[in-house]
Structure formats: C-alpha cells, structure tokens
N, C-alpha and C positions, 0 to 999 in steps of 0.2 A: 164453423159451427162451434158453439160454446162447449166447454169441458164440463160445466156444471149440468147435471141431468135435468134439474128443474128449468134452467134457462133454455136448455136444448128443447125440452118439451114445449116451452112457451114459443120458441121460434117455429117449431113444426106446427103448433096450434095456430099461430098467426098466419102461416102460409095456407093452411087448410081453410081458415076463415076467409082469407082473401079469395080463394077459389069458390067457396060456397056462397059468399055474399058479394056480388059484383058492385052493389051500391056502396060507396065509401062510407057513408054515415052508418049503415047497418054493420059494415065490417068493423068500424071503430067502436060501435056499441058492443059487439061480440068480443072484440079484443079486450075492452075494458072489463067485461064480465070475466074473461079468462084470467086477467091479472088479479081481479078481486078474489077469485077462487084460490089462486096461488097464494096470495097474501093471507087469506083466511086459514089455509092449510099450514102455512109457516107459523102463523100466530098460535094456532092450536098446538103445534109441535113445541114451540117455545114455552107455552103454558104447561104442557105435560112435563117438559124437562124441569121447569121451575118447581112444580109440585113434587117431582121425584127428589130433587135436591132438598126441598124442605122436609120431606119424609126422612131422608138419610140424616139430616141435621138433628131431627128429633130423636132418632135412634142413637146417634153418637152422644147426644146429651144424656139420654137415659143410661147408656153404658158407662159414661164417665161418672155419673152420680151414684152408681151402684157400689155397695160395700162388699159384694161378692168378688173374690179373687178370680173366679172363672169368667166373670163378665167384664170387670174393669181391668183385669190383669194382662190381657194379650199385648196391648200397646206398650205398657211399661216393660213387660218381659222382653219384647223384641228390642226395645231400646237398650235394656241392660245387656242382652246377648250381643248386640252389635257393638255396644260400647266396650264390652270385655274383649271382643275379637279385635277391635281397633287398638286397644291397649296392649294386647298380646302381640299383635303384628308389628307395632311400631315402637313399643317400649319394653315389654317383658322379654320377648324372644331375642331381640338383639342384645339386651343386657345379660340375659342368661347365657347366650352363646359366647359373649365376650368373657364373662366370669368363668365359664367352664373351660374355655380355651386357655385362659390365663392360669387356671389351676392344673392344666395339663391333661384335661379330659375332654377333648373336642367331641361333642356329640351333635349329630344333625337333628335339630328340633323340627317338628312338623311345620310345614309352611301352609298358611291359610291362603286360599284364593279369595282375596278381598273384593273382587270386582263386583259380584252381585250384592254382597252385603253392604258395600259402601253406598250403593244407590238407596237402599232402605234407610241406612243411618243418616245420610245427608238429607233425605226427605224428612225424616223425623226431626232432625236438628233445624231444618229450615222452618218447619211448622212451629217448633219451639221458639225459634227466633222471632217469628211474627207475633207469637203470644207475648214475648218479652217487650216488643215494641208497643203492643196494646197496653200492657201494664204500665210502661213508662208514660204513655200518653194519657193514662187514666181512663181507658175504655174498659169498663167492667172487669 
C-alpha cells in the first residue's frame, strides 16, 4: 500500500470501482474520472499555494518600501542583532578575554548560545547572497 494518502485513496477507490463495475470498460471510465478528480484537486491546491505566495510577496514588497522604522525595520534589526552576536561570540569576547587575562584580570565573560541565532543569521545571509547574485547578473 502507498504511503502517500492521495495515492492510497486512489488505490482503494480503484478496488471499490472494480467491485462496483464488473464491466472493464465501465470500470476504466470510472477510474479515469477518479484520477481526473484527484488531479483537479491537486491543481486547485497548487493554485491556492501560488496565490498565497504571490500575496506574501506583495506584503514583503510593501514592507520593504516603507519608510517607517516599525514596518521596514524588523529584518534589518534582526540582521544587526545576529551580526553583533556573531562578532561578540567570535571576535570581541575572545579578544577581550585574552586582553583581560594578559592584564592580570581574568574575568569570565558571558557565553552566548549561538545555535539558534546562527540559523537566523545564515538564512539572512543566504538571502542576501542571492540578492548579490541577482545584482551581479543585472536582474533588477
């Protein structure tokens, strides 16, 4: 039996059709109608997903073009916070710990758990990298 629920339902529907229609031509016609209904449903779902993505894209463009800090500011704010945390974790904290130890004042600086923040930062940098590629290729 198929692991995909839609395929499993088609398999069951095909078996039911075979029992309801002993004539092979009638069974084939009914199975074709069942497949057509499945494809229509999948096409409708794909269309709904595409419409939702287009709507989200319009919202993203409106947010990015806004001059208000409270509308256009969250993405840059998160990028700056993650960037600062990255700089602190890998540049500032080790340098400060070294300098303080060398000066005879070893102090335990706070350690940031960078696991969750790195996912956000790398996602932001990845999207920024794609935009850079678009700029290099001359795509708007």
